[in-house]
N, CA, C, O and the ligand as a Tripos MOL2 file, in Angstrom:
@<TRIPOS>MOLECULE
protein
  305   303    77     0     0
PROTEIN
NO_CHARGES

@<TRIPOS>ATOM
      1 N          21.5610  -23.5480  -52.1380 N.3       1 MET1
      2 CA         21.7420  -24.1470  -50.8170 C.3       1 MET1
      3 C          21.0370  -25.5000  -50.7800 C.2       1 MET1
      4 O          19.8230  -25.5720  -50.9690 O.2       1 MET1
      5 N          21.7790  -26.5520  -50.5400 N.am      2 GLU2
      6 CA         21.1510  -27.8670  -50.4440 C.3       2 GLU2
      7 C          20.8220  -28.1940  -48.9910 C.2       2 GLU2
      8 O          21.5150  -27.7660  -48.0680 O.2       2 GLU2
      9 N          19.7750  -28.9440  -48.8130 N.am      3 ILE3
     10 CA         19.4220  -29.4650  -47.4900 C.3       3 ILE3
     11 C          19.5460  -30.9730  -47.5930 C.2       3 ILE3
     12 O          18.8010  -31.6220  -48.3270 O.2       3 ILE3
     13 N          20.4980  -31.5270  -46.8460 N.am      4 GLN4
     14 CA         20.7010  -32.9690  -46.9280 C.3       4 GLN4
     15 C          21.2140  -33.4930  -45.6030 C.2       4 GLN4
     16 O          22.0340  -32.8650  -44.9340 O.2       4 GLN4
     17 N          20.7120  -34.6540  -45.2460 N.am      5 GLN5
     18 CA         21.0740  -35.3160  -44.0000 C.3       5 GLN5
     19 C          20.9170  -34.3710  -42.8090 C.2       5 GLN5
     20 O          21.7690  -34.3070  -41.9220 O.2       5 GLN5
     21 N          19.8000  -33.6420  -42.8190 N.am      6 PHE6
     22 CA         19.4150  -32.7600  -41.7170 C.3       6 PHE6
     23 C          20.4480  -31.6560  -41.4700 C.2       6 PHE6
     24 O          20.7020  -31.2540  -40.3340 O.2       6 PHE6
     25 N          21.0290  -31.1860  -42.5650 N.am      7 GLU7
     26 CA         21.9200  -30.0310  -42.4920 C.3       7 GLU7
     27 C          21.6960  -29.1540  -43.7230 C.2       7 GLU7
     28 O          21.3310  -29.6360  -44.7960 O.2       7 GLU7
     29 N          21.9260  -27.8540  -43.5360 N.am      8 PHE8
     30 CA         22.0110  -26.9390  -44.6590 C.3       8 PHE8
     31 C          23.4580  -26.9500  -45.1470 C.2       8 PHE8
     32 O          24.3910  -26.8170  -44.3550 O.2       8 PHE8
     33 N          23.6330  -27.1080  -46.4420 N.am      9 VAL9
     34 CA         24.9840  -27.2320  -46.9990 C.3       9 VAL9
     35 C          25.1640  -26.2380  -48.1500 C.2       9 VAL9
     36 O          24.5800  -26.4140  -49.2200 O.2       9 VAL9
     37 N          25.9700  -25.1980  -47.9330 N.am     10 PRO10
     38 CA         26.5960  -24.8040  -46.6680 C.3      10 PRO10
     39 C          25.5990  -24.0170  -45.8130 C.2      10 PRO10
     40 O          24.7090  -23.3490  -46.3410 O.2      10 PRO10
     41 N          25.7540  -24.1000  -44.5180 N.am     11 ALA11
     42 CA         24.8010  -23.4380  -43.6220 C.3      11 ALA11
     43 C          25.0220  -21.9320  -43.5900 C.2      11 ALA11
     44 O          24.0640  -21.1610  -43.5250 O.2      11 ALA11
     45 N          26.2800  -21.5150  -43.6350 N.am     12 ASP12
     46 CA         26.6200  -20.0920  -43.5250 C.3      12 ASP12
     47 C          27.1440  -19.6100  -44.8700 C.2      12 ASP12
     48 O          28.1240  -20.1400  -45.3940 O.2      12 ASP12
     49 N          26.4850  -18.6080  -45.4180 N.am     13 ILE13
     50 CA         26.9400  -18.0710  -46.6980 C.3      13 ILE13
     51 C          26.9260  -16.5550  -46.6530 C.2      13 ILE13
     52 O          26.2660  -15.9340  -45.8200 O.2      13 ILE13
     53 N          27.6820  -15.9820  -47.5860 N.am     14 GLU14
     54 CA         27.7300  -14.5310  -47.7420 C.3      14 GLU14
     55 C          27.3830  -14.2270  -49.1890 C.2      14 GLU14
     56 O          27.9480  -14.8170  -50.1100 O.2      14 GLU14
     57 N          26.4460  -13.3000  -49.3830 N.am     15 ILE15
     58 CA         25.9920  -12.9600  -50.7220 C.3      15 ILE15
     59 C          25.9090  -11.4480  -50.8650 C.2      15 ILE15
     60 O          25.9410  -10.7130  -49.8770 O.2      15 ILE15
     61 N          25.8030  -11.0000  -52.0960 N.am     16 ALA16
     62 CA         25.6330   -9.5710  -52.3580 C.3      16 ALA16
     63 C          24.1480   -9.2200  -52.2710 C.2      16 ALA16
     64 O          23.2820  -10.0200  -52.6240 O.2      16 ALA16
     65 N          23.8780   -8.0070  -51.7920 N.am     17 ALA17
     66 CA         22.4960   -7.5420  -51.7350 C.3      17 ALA17
     67 C          21.8710   -7.6130  -53.1260 C.2      17 ALA17
     68 O          22.5010   -7.2570  -54.1220 O.2      17 ALA17
     69 N          20.6520   -8.0670  -53.1770 N.am     18 GLY18
     70 CA         19.9640   -8.2460  -54.4400 C.3      18 GLY18
     71 C          20.0520   -9.6560  -54.9810 C.2      18 GLY18
     72 O          19.3840   -9.9960  -55.9580 O.2      18 GLY18
     73 N          20.8830  -10.4850  -54.3440 N.am     19 SER19
     74 CA         21.0150  -11.8690  -54.7840 C.3      19 SER19
     75 C          19.8500  -12.7100  -54.2850 C.2      19 SER19
     76 O          19.0990  -12.3050  -53.3980 O.2      19 SER19
     77 N          19.7220  -13.8700  -54.8690 N.am     20 THR20
     78 CA         18.7330  -14.8260  -54.4120 C.3      20 THR20
     79 C          19.4320  -16.0930  -53.9560 C.2      20 THR20
     80 O          20.5150  -16.4290  -54.4370 O.2      20 THR20
     81 N          18.8110  -16.7790  -53.0400 N.am     21 VAL21
     82 CA         19.2940  -18.0820  -52.5770 C.3      21 VAL21
     83 C          18.2190  -19.1090  -52.9040 C.2      21 VAL21
     84 O          17.0420  -18.9110  -52.6020 O.2      21 VAL21
     85 N          18.6340  -20.1990  -53.5210 N.am     22 VAL22
     86 CA         17.7040  -21.2830  -53.8350 C.3      22 VAL22
     87 C          17.9320  -22.4090  -52.8290 C.2      22 VAL22
     88 O          19.0240  -22.9720  -52.7450 O.2      22 VAL22
     89 N          16.9040  -22.7210  -52.0820 N.am     23 PHE23
     90 CA         16.9560  -23.8250  -51.1200 C.3      23 PHE23
     91 C          16.3640  -25.0650  -51.7860 C.2      23 PHE23
     92 O          15.2520  -25.0240  -52.3140 O.2      23 PHE23
     93 N          17.1110  -26.1620  -51.7560 N.am     24 VAL24
     94 CA         16.6650  -27.4090  -52.3770 C.3      24 VAL24
     95 C          16.7290  -28.5190  -51.3400 C.2      24 VAL24
     96 O          17.7840  -28.7770  -50.7600 O.2      24 VAL24
     97 N          15.6120  -29.1640  -51.1110 N.am     25 ASN25
     98 CA         15.5950  -30.2440  -50.1210 C.3      25 ASN25
     99 C          15.8830  -31.5920  -50.7940 C.2      25 ASN25
    100 O          15.1370  -32.0320  -51.6680 O.2      25 ASN25
    101 N          16.9610  -32.2280  -50.3790 N.am     26 LEU26
    102 CA         17.3240  -33.5370  -50.9280 C.3      26 LEU26
    103 C          16.9690  -34.6750  -49.9740 C.2      26 LEU26
    104 O          17.1730  -35.8450  -50.2970 O.2      26 LEU26
    105 N          16.4410  -34.3330  -48.8040 N.am     27 ASP27
    106 CA         16.0860  -35.3590  -47.8090 C.3      27 ASP27
    107 C          14.6840  -35.8970  -48.0470 C.2      27 ASP27
    108 O          13.8490  -35.2420  -48.6710 O.2      27 ASP27
    109 N          14.4420  -37.0920  -47.5420 N.am     28 LEU28
    110 CA         13.0810  -37.6310  -47.5340 C.3      28 LEU28
    111 C          12.1940  -36.8300  -46.5910 C.2      28 LEU28
    112 O          11.0080  -36.6380  -46.8570 O.2      28 LEU28
    113 N          12.7740  -36.3620  -45.4860 N.am     29 ALA29
    114 CA         12.0120  -35.5830  -44.5060 C.3      29 ALA29
    115 C          11.7560  -34.1790  -45.0430 C.2      29 ALA29
    116 O          12.5870  -33.6280  -45.7650 O.2      29 ALA29
    117 N          10.6150  -33.6020  -44.6940 N.am     30 PRO30
    118 CA         10.3640  -32.2090  -45.0710 C.3      30 PRO30
    119 C          11.1800  -31.2540  -44.2000 C.2      30 PRO30
    120 O          11.4480  -31.5280  -43.0300 O.2      30 PRO30
    121 N          11.5640  -30.1360  -44.7930 N.am     31 HIS31
    122 CA         12.3100  -29.1130  -44.0610 C.3      31 HIS31
    123 C          11.8080  -27.7380  -44.4630 C.2      31 HIS31
    124 O          11.1430  -27.5710  -45.4850 O.2      31 HIS31
    125 N          12.1410  -26.7630  -43.6370 N.am     32 THR32
    126 CA         11.9480  -25.3560  -43.9980 C.3      32 THR32
    127 C          13.2600  -24.6280  -43.7920 C.2      32 THR32
    128 O          14.1440  -25.1090  -43.0840 O.2      32 THR32
    129 N          13.3810  -23.4840  -44.4040 N.am     33 ALA33
    130 CA         14.3940  -22.5030  -44.0240 C.3      33 ALA33
    131 C          13.6160  -21.2590  -43.6370 C.2      33 ALA33
    132 O          12.9760  -20.6170  -44.4700 O.2      33 ALA33
    133 N          13.6860  -20.9360  -42.3570 N.am     34 THR34
    134 CA         12.8260  -19.8900  -41.8060 C.3      34 THR34
    135 C          13.6740  -18.9010  -41.0250 C.2      34 THR34
    136 O          14.3580  -19.2750  -40.0730 O.2      34 THR34
    137 N          13.6280  -17.6520  -41.4240 N.am     35 GLY35
    138 CA         14.3710  -16.6140  -40.7250 C.3      35 GLY35
    139 C          13.5070  -15.3860  -40.5860 C.2      35 GLY35
    140 O          12.3390  -15.3880  -40.9720 O.2      35 GLY35
    141 N          14.0860  -14.3350  -40.0320 N.am     36 GLU36
    142 CA         13.3320  -13.1000  -39.8750 C.3      36 GLU36
    143 C          13.0550  -12.5200  -41.2540 C.2      36 GLU36
    144 O          13.9750  -12.0970  -41.9520 O.2      36 GLU36
    145 N          11.7900  -12.5010  -41.6420 N.am     37 GLY37
    146 CA         11.4150  -11.9070  -42.9170 C.3      37 GLY37
    147 C          11.3640  -12.8660  -44.0780 C.2      37 GLY37
    148 O          11.0250  -12.4640  -45.1920 O.2      37 GLY37
    149 N          11.6890  -14.1190  -43.8520 N.am     38 PHE38
    150 CA         11.5440  -15.0660  -44.9640 C.3      38 PHE38
    151 C          11.2330  -16.4600  -44.4420 C.2      38 PHE38
    152 O          11.5490  -16.8100  -43.3050 O.2      38 PHE38
    153 N          10.6060  -17.2380  -45.3060 N.am     39 ASP39
    154 CA         10.2190  -18.6000  -44.9430 C.3      39 ASP39
    155 C           9.9780  -19.3720  -46.2360 C.2      39 ASP39
    156 O           9.1560  -18.9830  -47.0660 O.2      39 ASP39
    157 N          10.7020  -20.4610  -46.3890 N.am     40 THR40
    158 CA         10.4810  -21.2620  -47.6100 C.3      40 THR40
    159 C           9.1700  -22.0260  -47.5430 C.2      40 THR40
    160 O           8.6850  -22.5090  -48.5660 O.2      40 THR40
    161 N           8.5840  -22.1450  -46.3410 N.am     41 GLY41
    162 CA          7.5040  -23.0940  -46.1750 C.3      41 GLY41
    163 C           8.0760  -24.5010  -46.2190 C.2      41 GLY41
    164 O           9.2750  -24.6870  -46.4290 O.2      41 GLY41
    165 N           7.2250  -25.4790  -46.0220 N.am     42 ALA42
    166 CA          7.6870  -26.8660  -46.0050 C.3      42 ALA42
    167 C           8.1040  -27.2980  -47.4020 C.2      42 ALA42
    168 O           7.3310  -27.2130  -48.3570 O.2      42 ALA42
    169 N           9.3380  -27.7620  -47.4970 N.am     43 LEU43
    170 CA          9.8480  -28.3000  -48.7590 C.3      43 LEU43
    171 C           9.9390  -29.8090  -48.6340 C.2      43 LEU43
    172 O          10.6100  -30.3290  -47.7420 O.2      43 LEU43
    173 N           9.2690  -30.5030  -49.5240 N.am     44 ARG44
    174 CA          9.4120  -31.9550  -49.5570 C.3      44 ARG44
    175 C          10.5970  -32.3310  -50.4400 C.2      44 ARG44
    176 O          11.2000  -31.4800  -51.0920 O.2      44 ARG44
    177 N          10.9110  -33.6000  -50.4470 N.am     45 LYS45
    178 CA         12.0750  -34.0660  -51.2110 C.3      45 LYS45
    179 C          11.9780  -33.5970  -52.6660 C.2      45 LYS45
    180 O          10.9730  -33.7940  -53.3480 O.2      45 LYS45
    181 N          13.0570  -32.9770  -53.1000 N.am     46 GLY46
    182 CA         13.1300  -32.5350  -54.4850 C.3      46 GLY46
    183 C          12.5500  -31.1620  -54.7400 C.2      46 GLY46
    184 O          12.7070  -30.6110  -55.8300 O.2      46 GLY46
    185 N          11.8750  -30.6000  -53.7370 N.am     47 GLU47
    186 CA         11.2910  -29.2860  -53.9330 C.3      47 GLU47
    187 C          12.3140  -28.1930  -53.6610 C.2      47 GLU47
    188 O          13.2670  -28.3830  -52.9050 O.2      47 GLU47
    189 N          12.0990  -27.0500  -54.2920 N.am     48 ARG48
    190 CA         13.0110  -25.9250  -54.1250 C.3      48 ARG48
    191 C          12.2330  -24.6360  -53.9600 C.2      48 ARG48
    192 O          11.0800  -24.5290  -54.3770 O.2      48 ARG48
    193 N          12.8790  -23.6600  -53.3440 N.am     49 LYS49
    194 CA         12.2590  -22.3420  -53.1610 C.3      49 LYS49
    195 C          13.3520  -21.2860  -53.2780 C.2      49 LYS49
    196 O          14.4180  -21.3960  -52.6740 O.2      49 LYS49
    197 N          13.0610  -20.2800  -54.0590 N.am     50 GLU50
    198 CA         14.0140  -19.1890  -54.2650 C.3      50 GLU50
    199 C          13.6180  -18.0180  -53.3840 C.2      50 GLU50
    200 O          12.4690  -17.5780  -53.3950 O.2      50 GLU50
    201 N          14.5800  -17.5200  -52.6240 N.am     51 ILE51
    202 CA         14.3390  -16.3990  -51.7240 C.3      51 ILE51
    203 C          15.2680  -15.2550  -52.1160 C.2      51 ILE51
    204 O          16.4750  -15.4480  -52.2640 O.2      51 ILE51
    205 N          14.7030  -14.0730  -52.2810 N.am     52 ALA52
    206 CA         15.4920  -12.8900  -52.6240 C.3      52 ALA52
    207 C          15.9060  -12.1460  -51.3530 C.2      52 ALA52
    208 O          15.1490  -12.0660  -50.3850 O.2      52 ALA52
    209 N          17.1160  -11.6080  -51.3810 N.am     53 PHE53
    210 CA         17.6300  -10.8120  -50.2580 C.3      53 PHE53
    211 C          18.0260   -9.4360  -50.7950 C.2      53 PHE53
    212 O          19.1810   -9.2160  -51.1620 O.2      53 PHE53
    213 N          17.0690   -8.5180  -50.8370 N.am     54 PRO54
    214 CA         17.3310   -7.2240  -51.4710 C.3      54 PRO54
    215 C          18.1670   -6.2620  -50.6280 C.2      54 PRO54
    216 O          18.7880   -5.3420  -51.1590 O.2      54 PRO54
    217 N          18.1800   -6.4830  -49.2970 N.am     55 THR55
    218 CA         18.8650   -5.5090  -48.4550 C.3      55 THR55
    219 C          19.9300   -6.1740  -47.5960 C.2      55 THR55
    220 O          19.8270   -7.3480  -47.2430 O.2      55 THR55
    221 N          20.9540   -5.3930  -47.2700 N.am     56 ALA56
    222 CA         22.0600   -5.9050  -46.4740 C.3      56 ALA56
    223 C          21.5990   -6.2340  -45.0620 C.2      56 ALA56
    224 O          20.6620   -5.6310  -44.5400 O.2      56 ALA56
    225 N          22.2690   -7.1920  -44.4610 N.am     57 GLY57
    226 CA         21.9670   -7.5590  -43.0870 C.3      57 GLY57
    227 C          22.4280   -8.9720  -42.8110 C.2      57 GLY57
    228 O          22.9630   -9.6510  -43.6880 O.2      57 GLY57
    229 N          22.2170   -9.4050  -41.5870 N.am     58 GLU58
    230 CA         22.5490  -10.7680  -41.2010 C.3      58 GLU58
    231 C          21.2650  -11.4850  -40.8340 C.2      58 GLU58
    232 O          20.4900  -11.0200  -39.9990 O.2      58 GLU58
    233 N          21.0570  -12.6130  -41.4670 N.am     59 PHE59
    234 CA         19.7890  -13.3250  -41.3360 C.3      59 PHE59
    235 C          20.0460  -14.7410  -40.8310 C.2      59 PHE59
    236 O          20.4440  -15.6210  -41.5940 O.2      59 PHE59
    237 N          19.8170  -14.9460  -39.5540 N.am     60 ALA60
    238 CA         19.8690  -16.3030  -39.0130 C.3      60 ALA60
    239 C          18.6000  -17.0360  -39.4330 C.2      60 ALA60
    240 O          17.5370  -16.4320  -39.5750 O.2      60 ALA60
    241 N          18.7270  -18.3350  -39.6280 N.am     61 TYR61
    242 CA         17.5530  -19.1050  -40.0180 C.3      61 TYR61
    243 C          17.6510  -20.5030  -39.4300 C.2      61 TYR61
    244 O          18.7140  -20.9350  -38.9850 O.2      61 TYR61
    245 N          16.5330  -21.1940  -39.4390 N.am     62 LEU62
    246 CA         16.4880  -22.5710  -38.9590 C.3      62 LEU62
    247 C          15.3900  -23.3210  -39.6970 C.2      62 LEU62
    248 O          14.6150  -22.7520  -40.4650 O.2      62 LEU62
    249 N          15.3580  -24.6160  -39.4330 N.am     63 CYS63
    250 CA         14.2490  -25.4370  -39.9160 C.3      63 CYS63
    251 C          13.2220  -25.5230  -38.8020 C.2      63 CYS63
    252 O          13.5450  -25.9050  -37.6780 O.2      63 CYS63
    253 N          11.9840  -25.1680  -39.1160 N.am     64 LYS64
    254 CA         10.9420  -25.1590  -38.0780 C.3      64 LYS64
    255 C          10.6520  -26.5550  -37.5400 C.2      64 LYS64
    256 O          10.1770  -26.7000  -36.4140 O.2      64 LYS64
    257 N          10.9330  -27.5810  -38.3390 N.am     65 PHE65
    258 CA         10.6430  -28.9440  -37.9040 C.3      65 PHE65
    259 C          11.7910  -29.5500  -37.0960 C.2      65 PHE65
    260 O          11.5840  -30.4330  -36.2640 O.2      65 PHE65
    261 N          13.0000  -29.0600  -37.3570 N.am     66 HIS66
    262 CA         14.1970  -29.6180  -36.6980 C.3      66 HIS66
    263 C          15.0510  -28.4190  -36.2870 C.2      66 HIS66
    264 O          15.9170  -27.9680  -37.0360 O.2      66 HIS66
    265 N          14.7920  -27.9230  -35.1030 N.am     67 ARG67
    266 CA         15.3210  -26.6090  -34.7590 C.3      67 ARG67
    267 C          16.8150  -26.5960  -34.4710 C.2      67 ARG67
    268 O          17.4010  -25.5400  -34.2360 O.2      67 ARG67
    269 N          17.4270  -27.7820  -34.4900 N.am     68 HIS68
    270 CA         18.8950  -27.8170  -34.4090 C.3      68 HIS68
    271 C          19.5310  -27.5200  -35.7710 C.2      68 HIS68
    272 O          20.7410  -27.3110  -35.8590 O.2      68 HIS68
    273 N          18.7310  -27.5000  -36.8150 N.am     69 MET69
    274 CA         19.2400  -27.1710  -38.1530 C.3      69 MET69
    275 C          19.2460  -25.6500  -38.2940 C.2      69 MET69
    276 O          18.1960  -25.0270  -38.4490 O.2      69 MET69
    277 N          20.4280  -25.0700  -38.2380 N.am     70 THR70
    278 CA         20.5220  -23.6110  -38.2540 C.3      70 THR70
    279 C          21.5780  -23.1560  -39.2550 C.2      70 THR70
    280 O          22.4180  -23.9380  -39.7000 O.2      70 THR70
    281 N          21.5130  -21.8930  -39.5900 N.am     71 GLY71
    282 CA         22.5130  -21.2910  -40.4620 C.3      71 GLY71
    283 C          22.3880  -19.7870  -40.4320 C.2      71 GLY71
    284 O          21.5560  -19.2260  -39.7190 O.2      71 GLY71
    285 N          23.2330  -19.1420  -41.2250 N.am     72 ARG72
    286 CA         23.2580  -17.6730  -41.2460 C.3      72 ARG72
    287 C          23.6000  -17.2040  -42.6630 C.2      72 ARG72
    288 O          24.5250  -17.7000  -43.3050 O.2      72 ARG72
    289 N          22.8260  -16.2430  -43.1110 N.am     73 ILE73
    290 CA         23.0810  -15.6340  -44.4150 C.3      73 ILE73
    291 C          23.4820  -14.1940  -44.1780 C.2      73 ILE73
    292 O          22.7190  -13.4070  -43.6190 O.2      73 ILE73
    293 N          24.6850  -13.8580  -44.6080 N.am     74 VAL74
    294 CA         25.1670  -12.4840  -44.4940 C.3      74 VAL74
    295 C          25.0170  -11.8300  -45.8620 C.2      74 VAL74
    296 O          25.5680  -12.3000  -46.8570 O.2      74 VAL74
    297 N          24.2590  -10.7390  -45.8890 N.am     75 VAL75
    298 CA         24.0040  -10.0140  -47.1420 C.3      75 VAL75
    299 C          24.7700   -8.7000  -47.0790 C.2      75 VAL75
    300 O          24.5590   -7.8890  -46.1770 O.2      75 VAL75
    301 N          25.6600   -8.5000  -48.0450 N.am     76 ARG76
    302 CA         26.4940   -7.2700  -48.0500 C.3      76 ARG76
    303 C          26.1740   -6.4070  -49.2440 C.2      76 ARG76
    304 O          26.7700   -5.3430  -49.4130 O.2      76 ARG76
    305 CU         14.1460  -29.9220  -41.0660 Cu       77 CU77
@<TRIPOS>BOND
     1     1     2 1
     2     2     3 1
     3     3     4 2
     4     3     5 am
     5     5     6 1
     6     6     7 1
     7     7     8 2
     8     7     9 am
     9     9    10 1
    10    10    11 1
    11    11    12 2
    12    11    13 am
    13    13    14 1
    14    14    15 1
    15    15    16 2
    16    15    17 am
    17    17    18 1
    18    18    19 1
    19    19    20 2
    20    19    21 am
    21    21    22 1
    22    22    23 1
    23    23    24 2
    24    23    25 am
    25    25    26 1
    26    26    27 1
    27    27    28 2
    28    27    29 am
    29    29    30 1
    30    30    31 1
    31    31    32 2
    32    31    33 am
    33    33    34 1
    34    34    35 1
    35    35    36 2
    36    35    37 am
    37    37    38 1
    38    38    39 1
    39    39    40 2
    40    39    41 am
    41    41    42 1
    42    42    43 1
    43    43    44 2
    44    43    45 am
    45    45    46 1
    46    46    47 1
    47    47    48 2
    48    47    49 am
    49    49    50 1
    50    50    51 1
    51    51    52 2
    52    51    53 am
    53    53    54 1
    54    54    55 1
    55    55    56 2
    56    55    57 am
    57    57    58 1
    58    58    59 1
    59    59    60 2
    60    59    61 am
    61    61    62 1
    62    62    63 1
    63    63    64 2
    64    63    65 am
    65    65    66 1
    66    66    67 1
    67    67    68 2
    68    67    69 am
    69    69    70 1
    70    70    71 1
    71    71    72 2
    72    71    73 am
    73    73    74 1
    74    74    75 1
    75    75    76 2
    76    75    77 am
    77    77    78 1
    78    78    79 1
    79    79    80 2
    80    79    81 am
    81    81    82 1
    82    82    83 1
    83    83    84 2
    84    83    85 am
    85    85    86 1
    86    86    87 1
    87    87    88 2
    88    87    89 am
    89    89    90 1
    90    90    91 1
    91    91    92 2
    92    91    93 am
    93    93    94 1
    94    94    95 1
    95    95    96 2
    96    95    97 am
    97    97    98 1
    98    98    99 1
    99    99   100 2
   100    99   101 am
   101   101   102 1
   102   102   103 1
   103   103   104 2
   104   103   105 am
   105   105   106 1
   106   106   107 1
   107   107   108 2
   108   107   109 am
   109   109   110 1
   110   110   111 1
   111   111   112 2
   112   111   113 am
   113   113   114 1
   114   114   115 1
   115   115   116 2
   116   115   117 am
   117   117   118 1
   118   118   119 1
   119   119   120 2
   120   119   121 am
   121   121   122 1
   122   122   123 1
   123   123   124 2
   124   123   125 am
   125   125   126 1
   126   126   127 1
   127   127   128 2
   128   127   129 am
   129   129   130 1
   130   130   131 1
   131   131   132 2
   132   131   133 am
   133   133   134 1
   134   134   135 1
   135   135   136 2
   136   135   137 am
   137   137   138 1
   138   138   139 1
   139   139   140 2
   140   139   141 am
   141   141   142 1
   142   142   143 1
   143   143   144 2
   144   143   145 am
   145   145   146 1
   146   146   147 1
   147   147   148 2
   148   147   149 am
   149   149   150 1
   150   150   151 1
   151   151   152 2
   152   151   153 am
   153   153   154 1
   154   154   155 1
   155   155   156 2
   156   155   157 am
   157   157   158 1
   158   158   159 1
   159   159   160 2
   160   159   161 am
   161   161   162 1
   162   162   163 1
   163   163   164 2
   164   163   165 am
   165   165   166 1
   166   166   167 1
   167   167   168 2
   168   167   169 am
   169   169   170 1
   170   170   171 1
   171   171   172 2
   172   171   173 am
   173   173   174 1
   174   174   175 1
   175   175   176 2
   176   175   177 am
   177   177   178 1
   178   178   179 1
   179   179   180 2
   180   179   181 am
   181   181   182 1
   182   182   183 1
   183   183   184 2
   184   183   185 am
   185   185   186 1
   186   186   187 1
   187   187   188 2
   188   187   189 am
   189   189   190 1
   190   190   191 1
   191   191   192 2
   192   191   193 am
   193   193   194 1
   194   194   195 1
   195   195   196 2
   196   195   197 am
   197   197   198 1
   198   198   199 1
   199   199   200 2
   200   199   201 am
   201   201   202 1
   202   202   203 1
   203   203   204 2
   204   203   205 am
   205   205   206 1
   206   206   207 1
   207   207   208 2
   208   207   209 am
   209   209   210 1
   210   210   211 1
   211   211   212 2
   212   211   213 am
   213   213   214 1
   214   214   215 1
   215   215   216 2
   216   215   217 am
   217   217   218 1
   218   218   219 1
   219   219   220 2
   220   219   221 am
   221   221   222 1
   222   222   223 1
   223   223   224 2
   224   223   225 am
   225   225   226 1
   226   226   227 1
   227   227   228 2
   228   227   229 am
   229   229   230 1
   230   230   231 1
   231   231   232 2
   232   231   233 am
   233   233   234 1
   234   234   235 1
   235   235   236 2
   236   235   237 am
   237   237   238 1
   238   238   239 1
   239   239   240 2
   240   239   241 am
   241   241   242 1
   242   242   243 1
   243   243   244 2
   244   243   245 am
   245   245   246 1
   246   246   247 1
   247   247   248 2
   248   247   249 am
   249   249   250 1
   250   250   251 1
   251   251   252 2
   252   251   253 am
   253   253   254 1
   254   254   255 1
   255   255   256 2
   256   255   257 am
   257   257   258 1
   258   258   259 1
   259   259   260 2
   260   259   261 am
   261   261   262 1
   262   262   263 1
   263   263   264 2
   264   263   265 am
   265   265   266 1
   266   266   267 1
   267   267   268 2
   268   267   269 am
   269   269   270 1
   270   270   271 1
   271   271   272 2
   272   271   273 am
   273   273   274 1
   274   274   275 1
   275   275   276 2
   276   275   277 am
   277   277   278 1
   278   278   279 1
   279   279   280 2
   280   279   281 am
   281   281   282 1
   282   282   283 1
   283   283   284 2
   284   283   285 am
   285   285   286 1
   286   286   287 1
   287   287   288 2
   288   287   289 am
   289   289   290 1
   290   290   291 1
   291   291   292 2
   292   291   293 am
   293   293   294 1
   294   294   295 1
   295   295   296 2
   296   295   297 am
   297   297   298 1
   298   298   299 1
   299   299   300 2
   300   299   301 am
   301   301   302 1
   302   302   303 1
   303   303   304 2
@<TRIPOS>SUBSTRUCTURE
     1 MET1         2 RESIDUE 1 A MET
     2 GLU2         6 RESIDUE 1 A GLU
     3 ILE3        10 RESIDUE 1 A ILE
     4 GLN4        14 RESIDUE 1 A GLN
     5 GLN5        18 RESIDUE 1 A GLN
     6 PHE6        22 RESIDUE 1 A PHE
     7 GLU7        26 RESIDUE 1 A GLU
     8 PHE8        30 RESIDUE 1 A PHE
     9 VAL9        34 RESIDUE 1 A VAL
    10 PRO10       38 RESIDUE 1 A PRO
    11 ALA11       42 RESIDUE 1 A ALA
    12 ASP12       46 RESIDUE 1 A ASP
    13 ILE13       50 RESIDUE 1 A ILE
    14 GLU14       54 RESIDUE 1 A GLU
    15 ILE15       58 RESIDUE 1 A ILE
    16 ALA16       62 RESIDUE 1 A ALA
    17 ALA17       66 RESIDUE 1 A ALA
    18 GLY18       70 RESIDUE 1 A GLY
    19 SER19       74 RESIDUE 1 A SER
    20 THR20       78 RESIDUE 1 A THR
    21 VAL21       82 RESIDUE 1 A VAL
    22 VAL22       86 RESIDUE 1 A VAL
    23 PHE23       90 RESIDUE 1 A PHE
    24 VAL24       94 RESIDUE 1 A VAL
    25 ASN25       98 RESIDUE 1 A ASN
    26 LEU26      102 RESIDUE 1 A LEU
    27 ASP27      106 RESIDUE 1 A ASP
    28 LEU28      110 RESIDUE 1 A LEU
    29 ALA29      114 RESIDUE 1 A ALA
    30 PRO30      118 RESIDUE 1 A PRO
    31 HIS31      122 RESIDUE 1 A HIS
    32 THR32      126 RESIDUE 1 A THR
    33 ALA33      130 RESIDUE 1 A ALA
    34 THR34      134 RESIDUE 1 A THR
    35 GLY35      138 RESIDUE 1 A GLY
    36 GLU36      142 RESIDUE 1 A GLU
    37 GLY37      146 RESIDUE 1 A GLY
    38 PHE38      150 RESIDUE 1 A PHE
    39 ASP39      154 RESIDUE 1 A ASP
    40 THR40      158 RESIDUE 1 A THR
    41 GLY41      162 RESIDUE 1 A GLY
    42 ALA42      166 RESIDUE 1 A ALA
    43 LEU43      170 RESIDUE 1 A LEU
    44 ARG44      174 RESIDUE 1 A ARG
    45 LYS45      178 RESIDUE 1 A LYS
    46 GLY46      182 RESIDUE 1 A GLY
    47 GLU47      186 RESIDUE 1 A GLU
    48 ARG48      190 RESIDUE 1 A ARG
    49 LYS49      194 RESIDUE 1 A LYS
    50 GLU50      198 RESIDUE 1 A GLU
    51 ILE51      202 RESIDUE 1 A ILE
    52 ALA52      206 RESIDUE 1 A ALA
    53 PHE53      210 RESIDUE 1 A PHE
    54 PRO54      214 RESIDUE 1 A PRO
    55 THR55      218 RESIDUE 1 A THR
    56 ALA56      222 RESIDUE 1 A ALA
    57 GLY57      226 RESIDUE 1 A GLY
    58 GLU58      230 RESIDUE 1 A GLU
    59 PHE59      234 RESIDUE 1 A PHE
    60 ALA60      238 RESIDUE 1 A ALA
    61 TYR61      242 RESIDUE 1 A TYR
    62 LEU62      246 RESIDUE 1 A LEU
    63 CYS63      250 RESIDUE 1 A CYS
    64 LYS64      254 RESIDUE 1 A LYS
    65 PHE65      258 RESIDUE 1 A PHE
    66 HIS66      262 RESIDUE 1 A HIS
    67 ARG67      266 RESIDUE 1 A ARG
    68 HIS68      270 RESIDUE 1 A HIS
    69 MET69      274 RESIDUE 1 A MET
    70 THR70      278 RESIDUE 1 A THR
    71 GLY71      282 RESIDUE 1 A GLY
    72 ARG72      286 RESIDUE 1 A ARG
    73 ILE73      290 RESIDUE 1 A ILE
    74 VAL74      294 RESIDUE 1 A VAL
    75 VAL75      298 RESIDUE 1 A VAL
    76 ARG76      302 RESIDUE 1 A ARG
    77 CU77       305 GROUP 0 **** ****
């Protein structure tokens, strides 16, 4: 998952349970991907964080610094 121009690209994804999502910030501004049960912490430009999703569910998330940046991860 890339973060660029103050958007998650793609913001909404569907993955299989047990998969991981790698968040990579390509912006100069710091961002987070923060949802119920997970948080990348602040990612600066070029930094990445891998988050595992072991169980099925729907996980909305946002950037704590720019709360209009939102997305949803569906784990099946
Ligand atoms: Cu942000």
